[in-house]
C-alpha positions as CSV (number, residue, x, y, z in Angstrom):
1,M,62.2,94.3,89.7
2,S,65.6,93.0,90.7
3,E,68.2,95.3,92.4
4,A,71.0,96.4,90.2
5,R,74.3,94.7,91.0
6,V,77.0,96.9,92.2
7,Y,80.8,96.5,91.6
8,G,83.5,99.1,92.3
9,L,86.9,100.2,93.3
10,I,88.2,100.5,96.8
11,G,91.3,102.6,97.7
12,N,92.6,105.9,98.7
13,P,92.6,108.1,96.6
14,V,90.3,106.7,93.8
15,S,88.9,109.8,92.1
16,H,91.4,109.6,89.2
17,S,90.4,106.2,88.3
18,L,89.2,105.3,84.8
19,S,87.8,101.9,85.8
20,P,84.2,103.1,86.0
21,L,84.4,104.1,82.3
22,M,85.5,100.8,80.9
23,H,83.3,98.7,83.2
24,N,80.1,100.8,82.9
25,A,80.6,100.8,79.1
26,A,80.9,96.9,79.2
27,F,77.7,96.6,81.4
28,S,76.0,98.8,78.9
29,R,77.0,96.8,75.8
30,L,76.2,93.5,77.6
31,K,72.7,94.9,78.7
32,L,73.6,94.0,82.4
33,K,71.7,95.6,85.3
34,S,74.9,96.5,87.0
35,R,77.0,99.6,87.8
36,Y,80.4,100.4,88.8
37,K,81.2,103.0,91.5
38,L,84.1,104.4,93.3
39,F,84.5,103.6,97.0
40,P,87.2,105.9,98.6
41,L,88.1,104.4,102.1
42,K,90.2,105.3,105.0
43,E,92.0,102.2,106.5
44,N,89.6,102.1,109.5
45,E,86.7,101.9,107.2
46,L,88.1,99.0,105.3
47,R,87.1,96.1,107.5
48,P,83.4,97.3,108.1
49,F,83.0,98.0,104.4
50,L,84.2,94.4,103.4
51,S,81.9,92.9,106.0
52,S,78.7,94.6,104.6
53,L,79.2,93.9,100.9
54,R,76.2,91.4,100.6
55,K,74.0,93.8,102.4
56,K,74.9,96.6,99.8
57,N,74.5,94.0,97.0
58,I,78.1,94.6,96.0
59,R,79.0,91.5,93.9
60,G,82.7,92.5,93.1
61,L,85.5,94.9,93.7
62,N,88.8,96.1,92.4
63,V,91.3,97.1,95.0
64,T,94.0,99.7,94.4
65,I,96.6,101.5,96.5
66,P,97.1,101.3,99.4
67,Y,95.1,98.2,100.1
68,K,96.2,95.5,97.6
69,E,98.2,93.9,100.3
70,K,96.2,94.9,103.4
71,V,93.0,93.3,102.2
72,L,94.7,89.9,102.7
73,K,94.8,90.7,106.4
74,F,91.1,91.6,106.6
75,M,89.7,88.8,104.8
76,E,89.4,85.0,105.3
77,G,88.5,82.5,102.6
78,Y,89.5,81.6,99.1
79,Q,92.8,83.1,97.7
80,S,94.0,82.3,94.1
81,S,97.4,80.8,94.0
82,A,98.5,84.1,92.3
83,V,97.4,86.1,95.3
84,T,99.3,83.7,97.7
85,S,102.3,84.0,95.6
86,I,102.2,87.8,94.8
87,G,101.1,88.7,98.3
88,A,98.5,91.1,97.0
89,A,95.0,91.2,95.6
90,N,93.4,93.6,93.2
91,T,90.1,91.7,92.6
92,I,87.4,90.5,94.9
93,V,84.5,88.3,93.8
94,V,81.3,88.0,96.1
95,D,79.7,84.7,95.4
96,K,75.9,84.0,95.7
97,L,76.4,83.0,99.3
98,G,78.2,86.2,100.2
99,N,81.6,84.5,100.3
100,L,84.6,86.6,99.3
101,K,87.2,85.3,97.0
102,L,90.5,87.1,96.2
103,F,92.2,87.2,92.9
104,N,95.1,89.1,91.3
105,T,94.4,90.1,87.6
106,D,97.3,92.6,87.6
107,H,99.8,90.0,86.4
108,L,97.3,88.7,83.7
109,G,97.0,92.4,82.5
110,F,100.6,92.9,82.2
111,S,101.2,89.5,80.6
112,E,98.5,90.0,78.0
113,H,99.9,93.5,77.1
114,L,103.3,92.3,76.6
115,K,101.8,89.6,74.3
116,E,100.0,92.3,72.4
117,L,103.2,94.3,72.0
118,K,105.1,91.1,71.0
119,V,107.6,91.6,73.8
120,S,109.3,88.5,75.3
121,P,111.8,89.8,77.9
122,K,114.7,87.9,79.1
123,K,116.6,90.5,81.0
124,V,114.7,93.3,82.9
125,A,115.4,96.4,84.8
126,L,112.5,97.3,87.1
127,I,112.1,100.7,88.9
128,G,109.7,100.5,91.8
129,A,108.9,97.6,94.3
130,G,105.2,98.3,95.3
131,G,102.1,96.2,94.6
132,A,102.2,96.5,90.8
133,A,106.0,95.6,90.8
134,R,104.9,92.4,92.8
135,A,102.5,91.5,89.9
136,I,105.1,92.2,87.3
137,C,107.8,90.2,88.9
138,F,105.3,87.1,89.2
139,C,104.4,87.7,85.5
140,L,108.1,87.7,84.6
141,G,108.8,84.6,86.6
142,K,106.0,82.8,84.8
143,K,107.5,83.9,81.4
144,K,110.7,82.4,82.5
145,A,112.7,85.7,82.3
146,Q,116.5,85.1,82.9
147,E,117.1,88.1,85.4
148,V,115.1,90.8,86.9
149,A,117.0,93.8,88.6
150,I,114.9,95.7,91.0
151,Y,115.5,99.3,92.2
152,D,113.3,101.0,94.8
153,I,114.1,104.1,97.0
154,D,113.0,101.8,99.9
155,K,115.6,99.1,99.7
156,F,113.7,96.9,102.1
157,R,110.8,96.7,99.6
158,S,113.1,95.7,96.8
159,L,114.9,93.1,99.0
160,A,111.5,91.6,100.1
161,L,110.6,91.2,96.3
162,M,113.9,89.6,95.7
163,E,113.7,87.1,98.4
164,R,110.0,86.2,97.6
165,F,110.3,85.7,94.0
166,N,113.7,83.9,94.0
167,R,112.0,81.4,96.3
168,I,108.8,81.0,93.9
169,F,110.9,81.1,90.6
170,P,114.3,79.5,91.1
171,S,115.1,79.6,87.4
172,T,114.7,83.5,87.3
173,R,117.5,85.6,89.1
174,F,115.8,88.4,91.0
175,A,118.3,90.9,92.4
176,A,117.7,94.0,94.6
177,V,119.9,96.8,93.5
178,A,121.1,100.1,95.4
179,G,120.6,102.5,92.6
180,V,119.7,103.1,89.0
181,E,123.2,102.6,87.8
182,A,123.2,99.2,89.3
183,L,120.2,98.2,87.2
184,R,122.6,98.0,84.3
185,V,119.9,98.9,81.8
186,Q,122.5,98.8,79.1
187,D,122.4,94.9,79.5
188,K,118.7,94.6,79.6
189,D,116.0,94.2,76.8
190,L,113.1,95.6,78.9
191,L,113.1,98.7,81.3
192,I,109.9,99.1,83.3
193,N,108.9,101.9,85.5
194,A,106.4,100.5,88.1
195,S,106.7,103.5,90.4
196,S,104.4,106.6,90.4
197,L,107.3,108.7,89.0
198,G,106.2,110.4,85.8
199,M,102.7,111.3,87.0
200,K,103.8,115.0,87.8
201,E,105.8,117.1,85.5
202,T,108.1,118.0,88.5
203,D,108.9,114.3,89.1
204,P,112.7,113.5,88.5
205,L,113.6,111.3,85.5
206,L,115.9,108.6,86.9
207,V,116.9,107.3,83.6
208,T,119.1,109.2,81.1
209,A,119.8,108.8,77.5
210,G,123.0,107.3,78.3
211,H,121.3,104.3,79.8
212,L,119.3,103.4,76.8
213,H,120.4,101.5,73.7
214,P,119.1,100.0,70.6
215,G,116.8,96.9,71.2
216,L,115.6,98.1,74.6
217,F,111.9,98.2,75.0
218,V,110.7,100.9,77.6
219,Y,107.5,100.3,79.6
220,D,106.0,103.0,81.9
221,L,103.0,102.0,84.0
222,V,102.0,105.6,84.2
223,Y,99.4,106.4,81.5
224,S,98.5,109.9,82.5
225,P,100.1,111.7,80.9
226,R,100.0,109.4,78.0
227,E,103.6,110.3,77.2
228,T,105.8,110.6,80.4
229,R,109.3,112.1,80.4
230,L,110.6,108.5,80.3
231,L,108.5,107.6,77.2
232,K,109.5,110.9,75.5
233,L,113.2,110.0,76.1
234,A,112.5,106.5,74.6
235,K,110.9,108.2,71.6
236,E,113.8,110.6,71.1
237,Q,116.1,107.6,71.1
238,N,113.9,105.8,68.5
239,L,112.9,102.9,71.0
240,A,109.9,100.9,71.1
241,H,107.9,101.9,74.1
242,A,104.3,101.8,75.8
243,N,102.5,103.2,78.8
244,G,100.4,101.2,81.2
245,L,97.0,101.8,79.7
246,G,97.1,98.2,78.1
247,M,97.8,96.6,81.5
248,L,94.8,98.6,83.0
249,L,92.5,97.4,80.2
250,Y,93.4,93.8,80.5
251,Q,93.4,93.5,84.3
252,G,90.0,95.0,84.0
253,V,89.0,92.5,81.4
254,E,90.1,89.7,83.5
255,A,88.3,91.1,86.6
256,L,85.1,91.4,84.6
257,N,85.5,87.9,83.3
258,L,85.5,86.7,86.9
259,W,82.4,88.7,87.9
260,I,80.1,87.7,85.0
261,A,81.2,84.2,84.0
262,P,80.4,82.5,81.9
263,R,79.9,85.7,80.0
264,R,82.9,87.5,78.6
265,A,84.0,91.0,78.7
266,P,83.8,93.0,75.4
267,V,87.4,94.0,75.0
268,E,87.2,96.5,72.3
269,I,84.3,98.4,73.9
270,M,86.4,98.6,77.1
271,R,89.4,99.7,75.2
272,K,87.7,102.5,73.6
273,A,86.1,103.8,76.7
274,L,89.6,103.9,78.4
275,E,91.0,105.7,75.5
276,R,88.3,108.4,75.5
277,G,88.8,108.7,79.3
278,V,92.6,109.1,79.2
279,K,92.3,111.6,76.4
280,K,90.0,113.8,78.4
281,L,92.0,113.4,81.5
282,C,95.2,114.4,79.7
283,S,93.5,117.4,78.0
284,A,92.3,118.7,81.4
285,K,95.8,118.9,82.8
């Protein structure tokens, strides 16, 4: 009997991840002899782990913080054009010969969720400049947004994003700003929180009601809690809003499509598994 194929998530930490729920639900529905596992790795474990994937019958991986950028340094071989542009990868495919190929499905996940939400941003305020923000900037550039203002507590990260994406997308103006006021949310049609702020009740709320205005869409990548303080504020102001569960779903769908091609991911099965998981996660808090 053939050995089950293994897929999984590498990062540190990974115990909170809902990815096993949606991928294992998909494997079950498709009747694939595969399983998805969590692989918490310290940085000194990353290189030896990646060099032993074929031996462990690992056929694909997702990558989360803090390794989306670091895996590029540890791996040679194929990188998709999106990985090269973004400077980060979140999906690894191990082909039949054991070769590793790097992809980024985060930008596709965000793009698909915006499409589902019927949001076509032109002027964007972005909080956070980490790996997720890189994918979002790439997506916004592809969508030909007019301008993207970026704020991060680490000004060098926001400057790095500005310089990178102004080179790649000259028709979109990316600007690093020094504070939330300088984002000029009042002039934007989309506000995105791509930082971890909001995961804890004690996290500060950088945006106030005074920043918000009719017609603004508020998007928070944080999905646990399902309604962050930012989203509660948007709701109080009767603004359209969404958390990042849709982005998580669609990046997972695109990763699975890469792993099981030509078969396709069962989107609704994965969506329901995620919704059950986040409901359970939130009720446990």
